[in-house]
C-alpha positions as CSV (number, residue, x, y, z in Angstrom):
1,M,97.2,130.1,82.4
2,T,97.3,132.9,80.7
3,T,94.4,135.8,80.7
4,T,93.6,137.0,77.0
5,L,91.9,140.4,76.6
6,T,89.3,138.8,75.7
7,D,88.8,136.8,78.8
8,A,89.0,140.6,80.3
9,L,86.2,141.5,78.6
10,E,84.7,138.3,79.3
11,V,84.4,139.6,83.0
12,E,83.5,142.8,82.6
13,R,80.3,142.2,80.9
14,V,79.5,139.9,84.7
15,E,75.9,141.9,85.6
16,S,73.9,141.3,88.7
17,H,70.0,139.2,88.5
18,L,68.8,142.6,90.2
19,N,70.3,145.3,87.9
20,P,70.0,145.5,84.8
21,P,72.7,146.3,82.4
22,A,72.9,150.4,81.7
23,S,71.7,151.9,78.4
24,Y,69.6,155.1,77.4
25,D,67.8,153.2,74.6
26,L,64.7,152.8,76.0
27,A,64.2,149.8,74.0
28,D,66.0,147.9,76.2
29,H,64.2,148.5,79.3
30,P,60.4,146.9,78.5
31,V,57.6,148.3,80.1
32,P,57.1,146.1,83.2
33,T,54.7,143.3,83.8
34,G,54.9,142.9,87.8
35,R,56.6,139.3,86.8
36,E,60.4,140.7,86.5
37,E,62.5,139.8,89.5
38,V,63.3,143.6,90.0
39,W,59.2,144.8,89.8
40,R,57.7,142.3,91.4
41,F,57.6,143.7,94.6
42,T,56.2,147.0,93.8
43,P,52.1,148.0,92.8
44,L,53.0,148.9,89.4
45,K,48.8,150.4,88.9
46,R,49.7,152.8,91.6
47,L,52.9,154.5,89.5
48,R,49.9,156.4,87.5
49,G,51.8,157.1,83.8
50,L,55.0,156.6,85.7
51,L,55.9,154.2,83.2
52,D,54.3,155.5,79.8
53,G,56.6,157.7,78.3
54,E,54.6,160.7,78.5
55,A,56.7,164.1,78.0
56,S,56.4,166.8,80.3
57,D,57.2,170.3,81.2
58,T,56.4,170.4,84.4
59,R,58.8,171.0,87.4
60,L,58.7,171.1,90.9
61,K,59.8,174.0,92.6
62,W,62.9,175.0,93.5
63,D,64.8,176.7,96.9
64,T,68.7,175.8,97.5
65,T,70.9,177.0,99.9
66,L,74.3,177.2,98.2
67,P,77.5,177.9,99.8
68,A,80.3,179.8,98.3
69,G,82.1,177.8,95.9
70,V,79.2,175.7,94.9
71,T,77.2,176.3,91.7
72,L,74.2,174.9,90.3
73,T,73.8,175.2,86.9
74,E,71.6,173.8,83.6
75,I,73.6,171.6,81.0
76,S,72.1,169.5,78.0
77,G,71.4,165.9,78.3
78,E,74.8,165.3,76.0
79,Q,76.8,167.3,78.8
80,A,75.7,165.5,81.2
81,V,77.0,162.0,79.6
82,E,80.7,163.6,78.8
83,L,80.4,164.6,82.4
84,G,80.7,160.6,83.0
85,E,76.9,160.4,84.0
86,L,76.5,156.4,85.2
87,A,73.5,155.6,82.6
88,P,70.5,154.4,83.7
89,N,69.2,150.8,84.1
90,E,65.7,150.9,84.4
91,R,62.9,152.2,82.6
92,P,62.1,155.1,85.0
93,A,65.3,156.6,85.0
94,A,65.9,156.2,81.5
95,L,62.5,158.2,80.9
96,A,63.4,161.1,83.0
97,A,66.9,161.1,81.1
98,A,65.1,160.9,77.7
99,N,61.8,163.4,79.0
100,A,64.0,165.9,81.3
101,G,64.8,168.0,78.9
102,G,68.6,169.0,80.1
103,A,69.7,168.5,83.2
104,L,71.5,169.9,86.5
105,L,74.6,169.8,87.5
106,L,75.7,170.7,91.2
107,D,79.5,171.2,91.3
108,V,81.6,171.5,94.5
109,P,85.3,172.4,93.2
110,A,88.8,170.7,94.1
111,D,90.3,171.1,97.6
112,A,86.5,172.8,98.5
113,V,85.8,172.2,102.2
114,V,82.2,173.9,102.6
115,A,81.4,173.9,105.7
116,E,77.5,174.6,105.5
117,P,75.4,172.2,104.0
118,V,74.1,172.5,100.0
119,V,69.9,172.3,100.7
120,I,68.2,171.2,97.9
121,R,64.7,172.2,98.5
122,L,62.1,170.2,96.2
123,T,58.2,170.7,96.5
124,G,55.2,169.9,94.3
125,S,51.8,171.1,94.0
126,S,49.5,168.6,92.9
127,V,49.4,165.0,92.1
128,D,48.5,165.7,88.3
129,D,51.5,166.7,87.8
130,L,54.4,164.8,85.7
131,V,57.9,165.5,86.7
132,W,60.9,164.7,85.0
133,S,64.2,165.4,86.4
134,R,68.0,164.6,85.5
135,L,71.0,165.8,88.2
136,V,74.3,165.2,87.9
137,Y,76.4,165.6,91.8
138,R,80.0,166.8,90.3
139,V,82.6,166.6,93.8
140,G,85.8,167.7,92.9
141,A,89.4,165.9,94.1
142,H,90.0,166.0,98.1
143,A,86.7,168.1,98.8
144,E,84.5,167.7,101.4
145,V,80.5,168.6,101.6
146,T,77.4,168.1,103.0
147,I,74.2,167.5,100.6
148,V,70.5,167.6,101.4
149,L,67.6,166.8,99.6
150,V,64.0,167.3,100.5
151,H,61.4,166.4,98.8
152,S,57.7,167.5,99.8
153,G,54.1,168.9,98.5
154,S,53.0,166.1,95.8
155,A,53.8,164.8,92.4
156,R,54.2,161.7,90.2
157,Y,57.9,162.4,90.1
158,S,60.9,160.5,88.7
159,A,64.2,161.2,89.1
160,I,67.7,160.0,87.9
161,S,70.6,161.6,89.7
162,S,74.5,160.6,89.1
163,F,77.0,161.6,91.8
164,L,80.3,161.9,91.2
165,I,83.2,161.7,93.8
166,G,86.6,162.3,92.9
167,D,89.8,160.9,95.1
168,G,89.8,161.8,98.0
169,A,87.0,163.1,98.8
170,Q,84.4,162.9,101.7
171,V,81.3,163.3,101.1
172,N,77.7,163.2,103.3
173,V,74.3,162.5,101.4
174,L,71.1,163.2,102.5
175,S,67.6,162.3,100.4
176,L,64.3,163.0,102.1
177,Q,61.3,161.6,101.4
178,D,58.9,164.0,103.2
179,W,56.1,163.9,100.6
180,D,52.0,164.3,101.0
181,D,50.1,161.3,101.3
182,D,48.8,161.4,96.9
183,A,52.5,161.7,95.7
184,V,54.5,158.7,94.1
185,H,58.3,159.3,93.6
186,L,60.5,156.9,91.7
187,G,64.1,157.6,92.2
188,R,67.5,156.1,91.4
189,D,71.2,157.8,92.9
190,A,73.7,156.4,91.1
191,I,76.9,157.0,92.9
192,R,80.5,156.5,91.5
193,V,83.3,156.2,94.6
194,G,86.6,158.1,93.4
195,R,90.2,156.4,94.7
196,D,90.4,156.3,98.2
197,A,87.2,158.6,98.6
198,Y,84.4,158.2,101.2
199,V,80.5,158.7,101.1
200,K,77.9,158.1,102.9
201,H,74.6,158.2,101.2
202,T,71.6,158.4,103.3
203,S,67.6,157.7,102.3
204,I,64.5,158.8,104.7
205,S,60.7,158.0,103.7
206,F,58.3,158.7,105.5
207,G,55.5,160.9,103.3
208,G,54.3,159.6,99.7
209,D,51.7,157.1,98.8
210,L,54.6,155.1,96.7
211,V,58.1,155.6,96.9
212,R,60.7,153.4,95.6
213,M,64.0,154.5,95.7
214,H,67.5,152.8,94.4
215,A,70.8,153.8,95.7
216,N,73.3,152.2,93.2
217,V,77.3,152.6,94.2
218,E,80.6,151.5,91.7
219,Y,84.2,152.7,92.7
220,A,86.4,154.1,90.3
221,G,89.4,153.2,92.2
222,P,90.8,151.2,94.9
223,G,90.1,152.3,98.9
224,G,86.9,154.1,97.9
225,E,84.3,153.5,101.1
226,A,80.4,153.9,101.0
227,E,78.3,153.7,103.7
228,L,74.2,153.3,102.6
229,L,72.3,154.0,105.1
230,G,68.4,154.3,105.1
231,L,65.0,154.5,107.6
232,Y,61.3,154.7,106.7
233,F,58.1,154.1,108.2
234,A,55.0,153.5,106.6
235,D,51.8,153.6,107.4
236,E,48.1,152.4,106.6
237,G,48.5,151.9,102.7
238,Q,51.5,153.4,102.1
239,H,54.3,151.4,100.1
240,L,57.8,152.6,100.7
241,E,60.6,150.1,98.4
242,H,64.4,150.6,98.9
243,R,67.2,149.0,96.7
244,L,70.6,148.7,97.7
245,F,73.3,147.8,94.6
246,A,77.2,147.6,95.7
247,D,78.9,147.3,92.8
248,H,82.4,146.1,94.2
249,N,84.6,146.7,90.9
250,A,87.9,147.3,92.7
251,P,90.2,145.8,95.0
252,K,90.3,147.4,98.6
253,T,87.1,149.1,98.4
254,K,84.3,149.1,101.2
255,S,80.5,149.2,101.6
256,N,78.5,149.1,104.8
257,V,74.5,149.2,103.8
258,V,72.3,149.8,107.2
259,Y,68.3,150.6,106.6
260,K,65.5,150.2,109.5
261,G,61.8,150.7,108.8
262,A,58.8,150.6,110.9
263,L,55.6,149.6,109.5
264,Q,51.3,150.3,111.4
265,G,48.5,150.4,109.8
266,Q,46.1,148.4,107.2
267,G,47.6,147.4,104.2
268,A,51.2,149.5,104.8
269,H,53.9,147.6,103.0
270,T,57.6,148.5,102.7
271,V,60.4,146.7,100.7
272,W,64.0,146.7,101.0
273,I,66.3,144.9,98.2
274,G,69.8,144.4,99.0
275,N,72.4,143.5,96.4
276,V,76.3,143.2,96.3
277,L,78.2,142.4,93.3
278,I,81.9,141.3,94.6
279,R,83.6,140.9,91.3
280,K,86.9,139.0,90.4
281,V,89.0,142.0,90.0
282,A,87.7,143.3,93.7
283,E,90.4,141.4,95.6
284,G,90.6,142.6,99.7
285,I,87.2,144.3,100.2
286,E,84.9,144.3,103.0
287,T,80.6,144.3,102.9
288,Y,78.1,143.8,104.6
289,E,74.1,145.4,104.6
290,E,71.7,145.1,107.1
291,N,68.1,145.6,107.4
292,R,65.5,145.6,110.2
293,N,62.2,145.8,110.5
294,L,59.7,146.5,113.3
295,V,56.0,146.0,112.4
296,L,53.9,148.3,115.2
297,T,50.3,146.6,114.2
298,D,48.3,143.7,112.4
299,G,47.9,144.1,109.3
300,C,51.0,145.1,107.5
301,Q,54.0,143.0,105.3
302,A,57.7,143.8,105.3
303,D,59.7,142.1,102.7
304,S,63.2,141.7,103.2
305,V,66.0,140.4,100.3
306,P,69.6,140.9,100.9
307,N,72.0,139.0,98.5
308,L,75.5,138.5,97.7
309,E,77.3,137.4,94.5
310,I,80.6,136.9,95.2
311,E,83.3,135.6,92.3
312,T,86.6,135.7,94.6
313,G,87.0,134.3,97.3
314,E,89.6,136.7,98.1
315,I,88.1,139.1,100.1
316,E,88.4,140.5,104.1
317,G,84.8,140.0,104.6
318,A,81.2,140.0,103.8
319,G,77.7,138.8,104.8
320,H,74.4,140.1,105.2
321,A,72.0,140.2,108.1
322,S,67.8,140.5,107.5
323,A,65.1,140.3,110.8
324,T,61.5,141.3,110.8
325,A,59.4,141.1,114.0
326,R,57.0,142.9,116.2
327,F,57.4,144.5,119.9
328,D,60.1,143.0,121.6
329,D,58.3,141.4,124.6
330,E,61.4,141.2,127.2
331,Q,62.4,144.8,126.4
332,L,58.6,145.9,127.5
333,F,58.4,143.6,130.1
334,Y,61.3,145.1,131.9
335,L,60.3,148.5,131.3
336,R,56.6,147.8,132.7
337,S,58.2,146.1,135.3
338,R,59.8,149.3,136.0
339,G,56.7,151.6,136.5
340,V,56.9,152.6,132.9
341,S,53.8,152.6,131.6
342,E,52.8,150.3,128.0
343,K,52.4,153.6,125.9
344,E,55.4,155.0,127.2
345,A,57.2,151.6,126.9
346,Q,56.6,151.5,123.2
347,R,57.8,154.8,123.0
348,L,61.1,154.1,124.0
349,V,61.3,150.7,122.4
350,V,60.7,152.7,118.8
351,H,62.4,155.5,119.5
352,G,66.0,153.2,120.8
353,F,65.1,151.1,117.9
354,F,66.0,154.3,115.4
355,N,67.9,156.3,117.4
356,D,71.8,154.8,116.7
357,L,70.7,155.3,112.9
358,I,69.4,158.8,113.4
359,R,72.7,159.4,114.9
360,K,74.7,158.2,112.3
361,V,73.0,161.0,109.9
362,G,75.5,163.7,111.1
363,I,73.4,166.6,109.9
364,P,72.6,167.9,113.5
365,S,69.3,169.9,111.9
366,I,68.2,166.5,110.1
367,E,69.0,164.4,113.3
368,E,66.3,166.6,115.4
369,K,63.6,166.8,112.7
370,L,63.6,163.2,112.3
371,L,63.3,162.3,116.2
372,E,60.5,164.8,115.8
373,T,58.7,162.6,113.2
374,V,59.1,159.2,114.7
375,E,57.5,160.8,117.4
376,T,54.4,162.2,115.0
377,E,54.1,158.8,113.5
378,L,54.0,157.3,116.4
379,A,50.6,159.5,117.4
380,K,49.3,158.5,114.1
381,N,48.6,154.9,115.7
382,V,50.1,152.9,117.7
383,L,50.5,155.2,121.0
384,K,46.3,157.0,120.0
385,D,45.2,153.4,120.3
386,L,47.3,153.0,123.9
387,A,45.7,156.7,124.6
């Protein structure tokens, strides 16, 4: 049977049920009611104006470390589109594009090998501040760079970010959500992986009242590889939500997703939604997604939903795993039987749960900070109760 151009276009129109079509038109992104599949886990009332579209000139405070050759400039929204910005596919990202008043472009030239991390520290001053942000990260072909974003302070913040990764580039991106307890953060990191390029994207959430993060990946050619990592620790009353979408729209591409989270305290709620779409053209791809949650106290809720949407059987491998559990009784018994106190045994189990993922971050200073933060989080509840 002959495949016509019309048939090919129909293939391209296939959309994931968890990843709405992209559009800058706000009419295509109506205000959610909470009954939609992509919003049913999110407490909408706690978004505090981030779905309403109110314009704001308020900005977060920026502090940057830019190694030689890396530039950060202001561009217009039109220029962001011309550069190939990945259009928003949800209302908060569309509002951020519409209300940010332009965009910022971080540029890493082709063939650059940037030894020191690019660090962007974003700090909010008050939860009364409504802040919209539009960011484009362009990494040239065969460049090597690490980009670190650190969010702290307090604000109601919504950001749309596009990472345009050139052919053969090697990129490590880390986004740390270390907000004050009252902050609200909605973020969408959309990544286009060039031919034979490699991207590691790590999302880490500790602070904030409500944090809802997206990491979306698509491919500009065969041979691209994406590793999506995540770590989160929810305390009493916190809502931490992470959504992943890997769109295998090119053959011989790879994606690997590993997210781990812990919960403690009454009303702590985490959500992890993983979705992989393997299109008909994506023959020879490999993908795997995994989410693990450790419930440390009563009164917590962890929702974990992995998804695979497969349109071709000509693949190397595809799978997923999800688990939510309390402390492993056998691990605790083993440690207690060797004279380790209950408090120390639980501390060791939690550190062991996170340690292998933390070591994959690839940024020593951040790895040390994460180990310290896990210890601080444990002291808030679990170890305090056992003291």
